[in-house]
TIZA-856566 format. One record per atom (N, C-alpha, C): atom name; z negated, y negated, x negated. Coordinates in pm, 1 decimal. Atoms other than C-alpha are relative to their C-alpha. Layout:
N
(CA; (Z; Y; X)),
...
// end
This chain:
207
(N; (-16.4; -124.7; -66.2)),
(CA; (5083.9; -3343.6; -2355.2)),
(C; (-110.1; 114.7; -47.6)),
(N; (127.1; -86.7; 39.9)),
(CA; (4802.4; -3168.6; -2577.1)),
(C; (-139.7; -54.1; 84.5)),
(N; (114.4; 49.1; -54.7)),
(CA; (4552.9; -3399.0; -2397.8)),
(C; (-9.6; 87.5; 140.9)),
(N; (-19.3; -42.4; -121.9)),
(CA; (4683.3; -3265.2; -2059.4)),
(C; (-55.9; 165.1; -9.9)),
(N; (23.7; -147.6; 17.6)),
(CA; (4658.5; -2901.4; -2180.5)),
(C; (-168.8; 8.1; -32.6)),
(N; (132.1; -28.7; 24.3)),
(CA; (4306.0; -2946.3; -2310.0)),
(C; (-80.9; -30.0; 125.6)),
(N; (67.7; 20.3; -120.3)),
(CA; (4193.4; -3090.7; -1963.7)),
(C; (17.9; 87.1; 98.2)),
(N; (-23.7; -124.9; -68.2)),
(CA; (4343.1; -2799.5; -1798.2)),
(C; (-107.9; 114.6; -28.9)),
(N; (91.1; -106.7; 65.1)),
(CA; (4166.6; -2546.1; -2027.0)),
(C; (-143.1; -42.6; 40.4)),
(N; (165.8; 33.8; -33.4)),
(CA; (3824.5; -2747.3; -1955.7)),
(C; (-18.8; 39.8; 144.5)),
(N; (12.1; -19.1; -142.1)),
(CA; (3894.8; -2746.1; -1584.5)),
(C; (-6.4; 135.2; 31.0)),
(N; (-21.2; -153.2; -20.7)),
(CA; (3963.5; -2347.0; -1605.4)),
(C; (-148.9; 39.9; -36.0)),
(N; (136.2; -49.5; 52.4)),
(CA; (3634.4; -2306.5; -1795.8)),
(C; (-119.3; -41.4; 121.4)),
(N; (73.9; 43.6; -86.8)),
(CA; (3442.8; -2522.7; -1539.6)),
(C; (24.4; 99.7; 122.4)),
(N; (-24.1; -81.9; -133.0)),
(CA; (3591.5; -2310.5; -1237.4)),
(C; (-53.9; 127.9; -34.4)),
(N; (63.4; -140.7; 25.3)),
(CA; (3505.1; -1993.3; -1395.6)),
(C; (-146.8; 14.9; -2.0)),
(N; (154.0; 18.6; 14.8)),
(CA; (3147.5; -2102.6; -1473.9)),
(C; (-40.0; -13.1; 148.2)),
(N; (63.8; 20.2; -134.6)),
(CA; (3106.8; -2209.9; -1112.2)),
(C; (23.6; 130.5; 75.1)),
(N; (-16.5; -101.3; -74.0)),
(CA; (3257.5; -1903.0; -979.1)),
(C; (-114.4; 110.4; -24.2)),
(N; (110.8; -55.7; 55.8)),
(CA; (3019.4; -1693.9; -1197.3)),
(C; (-144.9; -23.8; 42.8)),
(N; (120.0; 31.8; -31.3)),
(CA; (2718.9; -1880.9; -1079.5)),
(C; (-4.4; 12.5; 158.0)),
(N; (-16.3; -0.8; -138.8)),
(CA; (2828.9; -1862.1; -702.4)),
(C; (-15.6; 171.3; 23.6)),
(N; (12.7; -146.6; -3.7)),
(CA; (2864.1; -1476.2; -760.8)),
(C; (-145.4; 48.9; -15.5)),
(N; (135.6; -19.5; 45.9)),
(CA; (2512.6; -1447.1; -926.5)),
(C; (-98.7; -48.4; 118.4)),
(N; (96.0; 49.3; -112.7)),
(CA; (2358.8; -1645.2; -631.2)),
(C; (23.5; 84.2; 114.7)),
(N; (-24.4; -61.3; -118.5)),
(CA; (2512.5; -1452.4; -364.8)),
(C; (-63.3; 152.8; -8.6)),
(N; (83.5; -142.4; 28.6)),
(CA; (2385.3; -1108.0; -528.9)),
(C; (-127.2; -25.8; 7.3)),
(N; (149.1; 40.1; 1.1)),
(CA; (2055.6; -1276.2; -581.9)),
(C; (-53.0; 1.7; 150.2)),
(N; (52.3; 15.6; -141.9)),
(CA; (2018.5; -1369.9; -213.4)),
(C; (-4.7; 124.1; 73.1)),
(N; (-4.7; -145.2; -65.1)),
(CA; (2139.7; -1017.2; -111.6)),
(C; (-111.4; 92.3; -24.5)),
(N; (128.4; -78.5; 47.2)),
(CA; (1888.6; -846.6; -314.8)),
(C; (-142.2; -54.7; 58.0)),
(N; (125.6; 54.4; -34.8)),
(CA; (1609.2; -1078.7; -204.9)),
(C; (-28.4; 54.0; 152.3)),
(N; (16.4; -25.2; -149.5)),
(CA; (1695.2; -1027.5; 181.4)),
(C; (-28.9; 159.8; 10.6)),
(N; (12.1; -144.1; 8.3)),
(CA; (1715.2; -656.7; 102.9)),
(C; (-140.2; 63.0; -23.1)),
(N; (136.2; -6.6; 33.6)),
(CA; (1351.3; -666.3; -5.7)),
(C; (14.7; 68.8; -165.3)),
(N; (-11.3; -67.1; 115.0)),
(CA; (1475.5; -535.7; -353.8)),
(C; (-87.1; -110.0; -111.5)),
(N; (58.5; 77.6; 87.1)),
(CA; (1344.1; -861.0; -523.1)),
(C; (-117.3; -73.3; 72.4)),
(N; (117.3; 63.8; -51.8)),
(CA; (992.8; -1024.2; -489.8)),
(C; (23.0; -155.1; -18.8)),
(N; (9.1; 143.7; 16.8)),
(CA; (911.6; -1388.5; -502.0)),
(C; (19.0; -24.2; -160.0)),
(N; (-4.7; 22.1; 154.7)),
(CA; (864.4; -1351.1; -897.2)),
(C; (123.9; 102.1; -35.0)),
(N; (-86.4; -91.4; 31.1)),
(CA; (1176.7; -1123.2; -914.4)),
(C; (-39.8; 119.4; -38.2)),
(N; (61.5; -154.3; 35.7)),
(CA; (980.0; -803.9; -923.9)),
(C; (56.3; 94.4; 104.3)),
(N; (-30.1; -103.6; -93.8)),
(CA; (1096.4; -505.2; -777.3)),
(C; (-89.2; 40.5; 93.6)),
(N; (73.4; -36.8; -102.1)),
(CA; (956.3; -428.4; -445.8)),
(C; (26.0; 130.7; 78.3)),
(N; (-27.1; -127.9; -56.2)),
(CA; (908.8; -65.9; -301.0)),
(C; (-35.8; -4.4; 137.9)),
(N; (6.8; 17.9; -138.1)),
(CA; (969.1; -68.1; 47.4)),
(C; (54.9; 153.7; 78.6)),
(N; (-28.3; -120.8; -52.5)),
(CA; (1015.1; 294.3; 122.0)),
(C; (-34.8; 35.2; 133.5)),
(N; (48.3; -35.3; -123.8)),
(CA; (1023.5; 429.5; 483.9)),
(C; (49.4; 122.1; 19.5)),
(N; (1.1; -139.9; -41.5)),
(CA; (999.0; 755.0; 652.9)),
(C; (24.2; 10.4; 155.6)),
(N; (-16.8; -19.7; -139.3)),
(CA; (1110.6; 880.2; 992.0)),
(C; (-139.8; 72.6; 49.4)),
(N; (136.7; -72.9; -22.2)),
(CA; (781.5; 1107.5; 991.9)),
(C; (-67.9; 51.9; -110.9)),
(N; (77.4; -68.2; 119.7)),
(CA; (521.1; 1273.3; 792.4)),
(C; (53.5; 142.2; 8.8)),
(N; (-18.8; -135.3; 18.3)),
(CA; (626.9; 1615.1; 686.4)),
(C; (-142.3; 91.0; 9.9)),
(N; (119.2; -86.5; -14.1)),
(CA; (370.6; 1890.1; 753.6)),
(C; (-36.7; 70.2; -137.1)),
(N; (9.2; -49.8; 134.3)),
(CA; (216.4; 1964.3; 425.9)),
(C; (-163.2; 48.7; -18.3)),
(N; (151.6; -63.7; 19.9)),
(CA; (-161.6; 2079.6; 502.9)),
(C; (40.5; 154.1; 34.0)),
(N; (-6.9; -163.0; -1.7)),
(CA; (-224.6; 2467.2; 480.4)),
(C; (-139.9; 21.3; 47.8)),
(N; (131.1; -53.6; -52.7)),
(CA; (-484.9; 2631.3; 689.2)),
(C; (-70.2; 64.5; -79.8)),
(N; (88.2; -65.3; 86.3)),
(CA; (-781.4; 2758.2; 519.7)),
(C; (-30.2; -105.4; -138.3)),
(N; (22.6; 73.6; 132.6)),
(CA; (-745.7; 2490.0; 227.2)),
(C; (-82.9; -126.8; 24.0)),
(N; (111.9; 109.2; -21.4)),
(CA; (-1031.1; 2240.4; 170.6)),
(C; (79.6; -131.4; -76.2)),
(N; (-56.9; 101.2; 52.5)),
(CA; (-874.7; 1903.4; 76.4)),
(C; (-106.5; -108.9; -40.7)),
(N; (57.2; 138.3; 67.8)),
(CA; (-999.4; 1608.3; -144.3)),
(C; (92.7; -85.4; -45.6)),
(N; (-73.4; 123.3; 53.6)),
(CA; (-853.5; 1297.8; -273.0)),
(C; (-67.5; -69.2; -89.2)),
(N; (55.2; 74.0; 119.2)),
(CA; (-898.9; 1121.5; -609.4)),
(C; (70.3; -137.3; 2.5)),
(N; (-56.5; 149.4; -3.6)),
(CA; (-814.6; 735.7; -543.7)),
(C; (-15.0; -60.7; -148.2)),
(N; (-1.3; 53.3; 129.3)),
(CA; (-768.3; 613.4; -900.7)),
(C; (40.1; -145.1; 6.0)),
(N; (-24.9; 133.7; -4.8)),
(CA; (-823.6; 234.0; -940.9)),
(C; (-22.3; -56.2; -133.1)),
(N; (51.1; 70.5; 121.2)),
(CA; (-864.8; 2.4; -1221.4)),
(C; (-136.7; -29.7; 6.9)),
(N; (136.9; 44.2; 16.3)),
(CA; (-1226.5; -44.0; -1125.6)),
(C; (-66.1; 154.3; -10.6)),
(N; (67.4; -124.4; 3.5)),
(CA; (-1278.4; 340.4; -1123.3)),
(C; (55.1; 85.4; 95.8)),
(N; (-45.8; -86.8; -115.1)),
(CA; (-1218.0; 658.1; -927.0)),
(C; (-86.3; 4.2; 130.6)),
(N; (76.6; -14.7; -123.3)),
(CA; (-1307.5; 699.3; -566.1)),
(C; (49.5; 145.9; 40.9)),
(N; (-31.5; -129.7; -60.6)),
(CA; (-1337.0; 1065.2; -457.9)),
(C; (-33.0; 30.9; 144.8)),
(N; (23.5; -15.4; -134.3)),
(CA; (-1304.6; 1158.3; -103.4)),
(C; (8.2; 131.1; 39.3)),
(N; (1.4; -133.6; -56.7)),
(CA; (-1385.8; 1471.4; 93.1)),
(C; (86.0; -20.6; 141.2)),
(N; (-104.3; 12.7; -117.3)),
(CA; (-1090.1; 1484.1; 353.1)),
(C; (-47.7; 88.4; 148.8)),
(N; (39.9; -72.1; -124.1)),
(CA; (-1152.0; 1598.6; 721.7)),
(C; (115.3; 45.7; 72.8)),
(N; (-122.0; -44.6; -33.0)),
(CA; (-855.5; 1806.4; 739.9)),
(C; (-9.5; 55.3; 139.8)),
(N; (25.5; -89.9; -121.5)),
(CA; (-998.4; 2025.6; 1036.5)),
(C; (-23.7; -104.5; 137.4)),
(N; (42.6; 86.3; -113.1)),
(CA; (-1146.9; 1736.3; 1247.5)),
(C; (124.2; -117.4; 41.1)),
(N; (-113.3; 90.5; -5.6)),
(CA; (-831.0; 1495.5; 1200.5)),
(C; (106.3; 28.2; -67.6)),
(N; (-105.6; -60.3; 75.1)),
(CA; (-549.6; 1701.5; 1083.0)),
(C; (114.4; -75.3; 6.5)),
(N; (-119.7; 87.4; -3.9)),
(CA; (-260.2; 1459.1; 1198.5)),
(C; (-17.5; -124.7; -103.3)),
(N; (24.5; 116.1; 72.3)),
(CA; (-429.5; 1144.7; 1020.3)),
(C; (-11.5; 47.5; -147.1)),
(N; (21.6; -73.0; 133.4)),
(CA; (-525.3; 1376.0; 716.5)),
(C; (132.5; 15.3; -51.3)),
(N; (-133.1; -39.8; 29.4)),
(CA; (-160.6; 1505.3; 704.4)),
(C; (68.9; -126.4; -68.0)),
(N; (-90.7; 105.4; 23.8)),
(CA; (3.0; 1158.0; 698.2)),
(C; (-40.0; -72.8; -143.2)),
(N; (48.0; 44.2; 130.0)),
(CA; (-244.6; 1052.1; 404.3)),
(C; (55.3; 100.6; -106.8)),
(N; (-23.8; -117.1; 112.8)),
(CA; (-181.7; 1374.2; 210.2)),
(C; (139.8; -16.7; -44.3)),
(N; (-150.5; 4.9; 15.3)),
(CA; (214.2; 1354.0; 265.3)),
(C; (30.2; -140.5; -91.2)),
(N; (-37.3; 104.7; 50.4)),
(CA; (229.2; 996.5; 157.6)),
(C; (-50.6; -25.7; -142.3)),
(N; (49.1; -34.0; 156.4)),
(CA; (8.9; 1063.4; -162.2)),
(C; (82.8; 76.4; -91.4)),
(N; (-83.9; -97.0; 66.4)),
(CA; (238.4; 1338.0; -246.4)),
(C; (135.8; -73.2; -34.0)),
(N; (-140.6; 82.0; 17.9)),
(CA; (530.1; 1089.6; -224.8)),
(C; (-38.4; -127.2; -112.7)),
(N; (40.5; 128.9; 68.1)),
(CA; (339.7; 836.3; -437.7)),
(C; (30.4; -126.2; 54.1)),
(N; (-3.5; 138.3; -72.6)),
(CA; (349.0; 585.9; -184.2)),
(C; (-99.1; -80.0; -27.3)),
(N; (109.7; 84.8; 38.2)),
(CA; (6.2; 457.5; -279.3)),
(C; (-0.4; -66.1; -135.8)),
(N; (1.9; 45.2; 137.4)),
(CA; (97.8; 409.8; -632.2)),
(C; (39.6; -143.1; -26.6)),
(N; (-11.5; 151.6; 12.4)),
(CA; (61.8; 31.8; -747.8)),
(C; (-3.1; -90.5; 104.7)),
(N; (21.8; 81.9; -133.1)),
(CA; (-38.1; -88.0; -391.8)),
(C; (-134.3; -44.8; -34.1)),
(N; (112.4; 58.3; 40.3)),
(CA; (-328.8; -313.4; -402.3)),
(C; (-87.6; 1.0; 146.3)),
(N; (86.6; 42.3; -114.2)),
(CA; (-637.7; -361.3; -188.7)),
(C; (-3.7; -148.6; 81.6)),
(N; (-60.7; 125.5; -36.2)),
(CA; (-493.5; -622.3; 33.7)),
(C; (-101.2; -86.8; 97.6)),
(N; (94.7; 67.0; -86.2)),
(CA; (-817.8; -694.0; 262.1)),
(C; (-146.9; 37.9; -66.8)),
(N; (140.3; -26.7; 19.7)),
(CA; (-1174.6; -711.4; 148.8)),
(C; (-93.1; -68.7; 72.7)),
(N; (102.6; 78.0; -83.0)),
(CA; (-1447.8; -829.2; 400.4)),
(C; (-145.8; 65.8; -58.9)),
(N; (131.9; -33.4; 55.3)),
(CA; (-1802.7; -820.9; 243.5)),
(C; (-65.4; 71.0; 142.6)),
(N; (77.6; -58.7; -103.2)),
(CA; (-2026.2; -585.1; 470.6)),
(C; (108.3; 38.5; 115.2)),
(N; (-83.6; -52.4; -106.0)),
(CA; (-1728.2; -476.8; 662.6)),
(C; (118.9; 115.5; -42.5)),
(N; (-84.7; -106.3; 66.5)),
(CA; (-1426.9; -295.2; 503.8)),
(C; (71.2; -29.9; -140.0)),
(N; (-124.0; 8.7; 104.2)),
(CA; (-1184.3; -256.8; 192.3)),
(C; (116.9; 73.3; 40.0)),
(N; (-146.9; -64.4; -53.8)),
(CA; (-829.1; -182.7; 296.3)),
(C; (100.4; -9.4; -86.0)),
(N; (-124.9; -10.2; 73.4)),
(CA; (-522.3; -74.3; 126.4)),
(C; (112.5; 72.8; 54.5)),
(N; (-98.7; -60.7; -52.6)),
(CA; (-219.2; 125.4; 180.6)),
(C; (132.2; -67.7; 53.0)),
(N; (-109.4; 75.4; -77.4)),
(CA; (27.3; -148.4; 299.1)),
(C; (105.4; -45.8; -137.1)),
(N; (-97.1; 31.4; 97.4)),
(CA; (332.3; -191.0; 77.7)),
(C; (61.0; -136.4; 21.2)),
(N; (0.8; 121.5; -35.6)),
(CA; (380.1; -520.0; 232.3)),
(C; (-87.2; -98.1; -71.9)),
(N; (97.7; 76.7; 61.5)),
(CA; (63.6; -640.2; 81.3)),
(C; (-61.4; -107.4; 83.1)),
(N; (81.3; 109.1; -72.8)),
(CA; (-46.5; -856.0; 365.0)),
(C; (-60.1; 39.8; 134.9)),
(N; (26.5; -65.6; -114.4)),
(CA; (-132.9; -607.5; 652.4)),
(C; (94.9; 35.9; 101.9)),
(N; (-88.1; -13.0; -91.5)),
(CA; (177.6; -588.6; 818.7)),
(C; (88.0; 128.7; -28.5)),
(N; (-94.4; -106.4; 25.3)),
(CA; (323.9; -287.9; 635.4)),
(C; (-40.5; 150.5; 76.9)),
(N; (23.7; -126.5; -51.5)),
(CA; (358.9; 61.8; 745.1)),
(C; (109.7; 98.2; -52.2)),
(N; (-65.4; -87.0; 87.0)),
(CA; (549.7; 391.0; 620.2)),
(C; (122.6; 26.8; 94.9)),
(N; (-119.1; -9.5; -57.3)),
(CA; (816.9; 361.5; 894.0)),
(C; (6.1; 84.6; 118.5)),
(N; (6.4; -89.2; -129.6)),
(CA; (667.6; 587.2; 1155.5)),
(C; (-154.6; -25.2; 40.6)),
(N; (111.1; 8.9; -55.1)),
(CA; (365.7; 604.6; 1389.8)),
(C; (-99.5; 92.1; -27.1)),
(N; (74.8; -101.4; 25.8)),
(CA; (53.4; 792.3; 1344.4)),
(C; (-16.4; 80.0; 105.8)),
(N; (14.6; -89.3; -123.9)),
(CA; (21.2; 1106.9; 1564.1)),
(C; (-156.4; 16.9; 27.1)),
(N; (141.7; -5.0; -12.8)),
(CA; (-315.2; 1063.0; 1750.2)),
(C; (-57.3; 137.2; -7.8)),
(N; (88.8; -134.2; 7.4)),
(CA; (-582.3; 1339.5; 1694.4)),
(C; (-83.3; 1.3; 129.5)),
(N; (90.2; 6.6; -95.2)),
(CA; (-772.3; 1458.7; 1976.5)),
(C; (-158.5; -14.0; -33.7)),
(N; (132.1; 24.6; 38.3)),
(CA; (-1105.7; 1478.6; 1805.9)),
(C; (-44.5; -167.6; -9.6)),
(N; (41.6; 138.0; 32.6)),
(CA; (-1322.6; 1174.0; 1781.0)),
(C; (-143.2; 6.8; -56.6)),
(N; (130.8; 1.0; 61.4)),
(CA; (-1628.2; 1083.7; 1580.2)),
(C; (-34.3; -158.8; -38.3)),
(N; (53.7; 140.1; 49.4)),
(CA; (-1855.4; 786.1; 1474.4)),
(C; (40.9; -30.1; -148.6)),
(N; (-6.2; 18.2; 141.1)),
(CA; (-1783.4; 634.7; 1154.5)),
(C; (-147.2; -58.3; -74.5)),
(N; (121.2; 19.5; 75.2)),
(CA; (-2045.3; 588.8; 894.1)),
(C; (11.3; -86.6; -124.0)),
(N; (-13.9; 44.8; 128.9)),
(CA; (-2120.7; 407.1; 567.3)),
(C; (87.7; 93.9; -88.9)),
(N; (-88.3; -67.2; 103.4)),
(CA; (-1851.6; 518.3; 304.3)),
(C; (76.8; 86.0; 90.6)),
(N; (-97.0; -79.0; -52.3)),
(CA; (-1635.6; 679.1; 573.2)),
(C; (131.2; -80.9; -46.7)),
(N; (-121.7; 97.7; 33.0)),
(CA; (-1266.1; 612.1; 500.6)),
(C; (82.3; 59.7; 138.7)),
(N; (-83.2; 7.5; -139.3)),
(CA; (-1034.4; 551.7; 831.1)),
(C; (136.6; -34.1; -19.0)),
(N; (-131.6; 47.3; -25.2)),
(CA; (-679.2; 510.0; 895.6)),
(C; (1.2; -118.1; 97.9)),
(N; (-49.8; 119.2; -72.9)),
(CA; (-567.1; 163.9; 1019.8)),
(C; (141.3; 20.5; 64.6)),
(N; (-130.2; -43.7; -30.4)),
(CA; (-212.3; 281.1; 1080.4)),
(C; (35.6; 140.4; -69.8)),
(N; (-39.2; -126.0; 47.7)),
(CA; (-0.7; 571.9; 949.8)),
(C; (-15.0; -12.9; -154.7)),
(N; (25.3; 5.0; 157.1)),
(CA; (-53.3; 460.5; 575.7)),
(C; (-101.3; -88.5; -28.7)),
(N; (99.3; 92.3; 32.8)),
(CA; (-304.0; 187.3; 579.6)),
(C; (-128.6; 69.1; 22.1)),
(N; (114.3; -72.7; -5.2)),
(CA; (-661.5; 319.4; 501.3)),
(C; (-118.1; -117.6; -30.3)),
(N; (107.9; 95.2; 63.8)),
(CA; (-996.8; 134.8; 472.8)),
(C; (-135.0; 62.5; 0.1)),
(N; (123.0; -67.3; 38.5)),
(CA; (-1332.8; 238.9; 325.1)),
(C; (-108.1; -92.0; 63.0)),
(N; (120.0; 90.7; -46.6)),
(CA; (-1675.6; 122.1; 494.1)),
(C; (-91.6; -6.1; -103.9)),
(N; (108.6; -17.9; 110.3)),
(CA; (-1916.5; 11.0; 239.6)),
(C; (-130.0; 8.1; 73.8)),
(N; (130.4; -28.8; -46.9)),
(CA; (-2279.8; 37.0; 250.6)),
(C; (-34.1; -141.2; 75.8)),
(N; (65.2; 134.4; -86.6)),
(CA; (-2449.9; -216.1; 510.3)),
(C; (106.5; -59.4; 102.9)),
(N; (-90.4; 89.1; -81.3)),
(CA; (-2148.2; -280.0; 716.4)),
(C; (-33.9; 10.3; 144.5)),
(N; (33.1; 0.8; -170.1)),
(CA; (-2143.7; -350.8; 1090.6)),
(C; (100.1; 91.1; 47.3)),
(N; (-93.6; -108.3; -58.9)),
(CA; (-2024.8; -23.3; 1232.0)),
(C; (43.9; -26.6; 157.4)),
(N; (-52.2; 18.8; -146.5)),
(CA; (-2005.7; -157.5; 1593.2)),
(C; (153.2; -34.4; 32.7)),
(N; (-117.8; 50.2; -26.5)),
(CA; (-1685.8; -290.8; 1534.2)),
(C; (115.7; 92.4; -71.8)),
(N; (-70.7; -93.4; 58.2)),
(CA; (-1533.5; 12.0; 1369.0)),
(C; (18.8; 128.5; 56.4)),
(N; (-0.7; -120.2; -78.2)),
(CA; (-1517.2; 265.2; 1629.2)),
(C; (170.2; 17.9; 46.1)),
(N; (-127.6; -14.7; -29.4)),
(CA; (-1192.4; 422.5; 1736.0)),
(C; (97.4; 47.5; -97.2)),
(N; (-98.1; -45.6; 101.7)),
(CA; (-1026.8; 487.6; 1415.6)),
(C; (-11.9; 132.9; -26.1)),
(N; (11.4; -131.4; 71.1)),
(CA; (-933.0; 809.5; 1278.7)),
(C; (-58.2; 4.3; -133.6)),
(N; (68.9; -36.0; 115.1)),
(CA; (-1171.1; 924.6; 1013.0)),
(C; (47.7; 102.8; -63.0)),
(N; (-47.4; -127.7; 85.8)),
(CA; (-1010.2; 1112.3; 738.2)),
(C; (-85.2; 57.7; -96.7)),
(N; (88.8; -71.5; 83.4)),
(CA; (-1295.9; 1184.7; 534.7)),
(C; (-109.5; -108.9; -46.4)),
(N; (101.4; 102.9; 42.3)),
(CA; (-1593.2; 1017.9; 343.6)),
(C; (-16.0; 28.5; -156.0)),
(N; (21.4; -1.3; 159.7)),
(CA; (-1668.7; 917.9; -14.9)),
(C; (-95.3; 88.1; -41.3)),
(N; (107.7; -69.5; 42.3)),
(CA; (-1857.6; 1158.2; -220.0)),
(C; (-24.2; -30.1; -132.8)),
(N; (42.8; 38.1; 133.2)),
(CA; (-1834.8; 1018.2; -559.0)),
(C; (88.4; -139.5; -15.5)),
(N; (-86.6; 156.5; 32.5)),
(CA; (-1735.0; 644.2; -691.3)),
(C; (-80.5; -89.9; 108.5)),
(N; (98.8; 96.1; -76.6)),
(CA; (-2007.6; 467.8; -460.1)),
(C; (16.1; -132.3; -54.5)),
(N; (16.1; 115.1; 78.1)),
(CA; (-2032.2; 196.3; -726.3)),
(C; (138.5; -69.0; 8.2)),
(N; (-128.9; 60.1; 3.2)),
(CA; (-1661.4; 156.2; -735.7)),
(C; (27.9; -96.4; 131.8)),
(N; (-7.0; 39.4; -130.9)),
(CA; (-1641.5; 95.5; -349.8)),
(C; (-83.7; -167.1; 13.9)),
(N; (81.4; 106.7; -3.1)),
(CA; (-1934.3; -152.2; -380.4)),
(C; (42.5; -113.2; -90.8)),
(N; (-48.1; 93.4; 80.2)),
(CA; (-1769.5; -333.2; -676.2)),
(C; (116.9; -78.6; 62.6)),
(N; (-121.6; 45.2; -47.6)),
(CA; (-1455.3; -371.9; -495.2)),
(C; (-27.7; -82.9; 121.1)),
(N; (53.6; 52.4; -113.3)),
(CA; (-1642.6; -491.2; -180.8)),
(C; (-55.0; -170.4; -36.4)),
(N; (71.4; 149.9; 48.3)),
(CA; (-1803.5; -798.9; -387.7)),
(C; (109.2; -95.2; -70.7)),
(N; (-81.2; 72.5; 53.3)),
(CA; (-1475.9; -938.4; -517.7)),
(C; (26.2; -137.5; 57.4)),
(N; (-42.7; 158.1; -48.7)),
(CA; (-1353.5; -1302.9; -478.8)),
(C; (103.9; 31.5; 71.8)),
(N; (-109.5; 3.1; -71.6)),
(CA; (-1122.8; -1344.9; -200.5)),
(C; (36.6; -119.7; 61.2)),
(N; (-52.6; 114.9; -40.0)),
(CA; (-895.7; -1604.0; -44.2)),
(C; (-47.4; -17.3; 151.6)),
(N; (22.1; 15.7; -135.1)),
(CA; (-907.1; -1741.7; 318.2)),
(C; (36.6; 111.2; 95.6)),
(N; (-55.1; -115.7; -84.0)),
(CA; (-719.7; -1427.9; 433.4)),
(C; (-40.0; 117.0; -27.3)),
(N; (96.7; -129.2; 55.7)),
(CA; (-978.4; -1179.2; 251.1)),
(C; (89.3; 71.6; -79.0)),
(N; (-70.9; -46.0; 86.5)),
(CA; (-709.2; -1097.5; 7.6)),
(C; (-67.9; -38.3; -142.2)),
(N; (72.4; 35.4; 127.9)),
(CA; (-870.2; -1058.6; -349.8)),
(C; (100.5; -91.9; -77.9)),
(N; (-70.3; 80.8; 80.4)),
(CA; (-799.5; -1335.1; -576.6)),
(C; (72.9; 47.7; -113.6)),
(N; (-22.6; -88.5; 103.5)),
(CA; (-756.2; -1085.6; -850.8)),
(C; (57.3; 118.4; 55.6)),
(N; (-34.0; -102.0; -34.5)),
(CA; (-514.6; -802.6; -751.0)),
(C; (-122.5; 139.1; -44.6)),
(N; (52.8; -134.4; 6.3)),
(CA; (-704.4; -454.4; -718.6)),
(C; (107.5; 98.3; 11.0)),
(N; (-112.1; -94.0; -25.0)),
(CA; (-450.3; -202.5; -772.6)),
(C; (-41.9; 152.5; -0.5)),
(N; (22.5; -151.3; -24.3)),
(CA; (-443.1; 182.0; -685.1)),
(C; (119.0; 55.9; -103.2)),
(N; (-119.6; -61.6; 76.1)),
(CA; (-295.2; 356.0; -980.8)),
(C; (58.5; 119.3; 45.3)),
(N; (-67.6; -111.6; -64.0)),
(CA; (-236.7; 679.4; -798.3)),
(C; (-111.8; 80.7; 80.6)),
(N; (108.2; -78.8; -95.4)),
(CA; (-388.6; 911.5; -527.2)),
(C; (15.1; 145.2; -13.3)),
(N; (-40.2; -154.8; 29.2)),
(CA; (-435.6; 1277.9; -639.7)),
(C; (-72.1; 71.6; 99.5)),
(N; (79.0; -93.8; -105.1)),
(CA; (-495.4; 1543.3; -378.1)),
(C; (-25.2; 122.8; -60.6)),
(N; (79.9; -117.9; 51.9)),
(CA; (-723.1; 1820.5; -474.7)),
(C; (6.7; 101.2; 103.3)),
(N; (25.3; -119.6; -94.7)),
(CA; (-684.1; 2164.9; -304.2)),
(C; (-76.2; 96.9; -65.0)),
(N; (118.7; -113.9; 36.4)),
(CA; (-989.3; 2410.4; -303.5)),
(C; (23.8; 113.6; 72.8)),
// end
């Protein structure tokens, strides 16, 4: 009789353990599917917005300081020429959207690109970029928007013939060496840096 009781107790323990593991596995799969967990069980920020709020004020000159682990890149923003594109960039910067994102694409003599929360070139903030009527030709150290959140900086010596048609939100005025250093990092077959180059934050400066 005692042996039978022990067997029942052991079976209950095994059953409870199995149920516990099942619950934990189900919760883990749910969190992974919802984008809360990455492949390394890291929290992934997948914030989305329906549109960019209007954050620009007429008469204000806007600059941006992109702070990276390689150093700071200061940008003079073209709020008068490309107000919609600049507004999206300034809005997302104020939301800390760019914090901890990486430069996910680096192509030598072409672009260094960031602003994708997916980290693979497919991400966006949940809305489309309102087109600006103005147009301009990009030049070395221009910063352009690839979509409503992703931006790229054109390094020195880039082939500009393939970089027309993108809204130009500004130009680099300080931190040229940082851009050049990022451009030279080692990348994989998808042009993603072997070692992550992280944006710590983007500071908007109003003058």
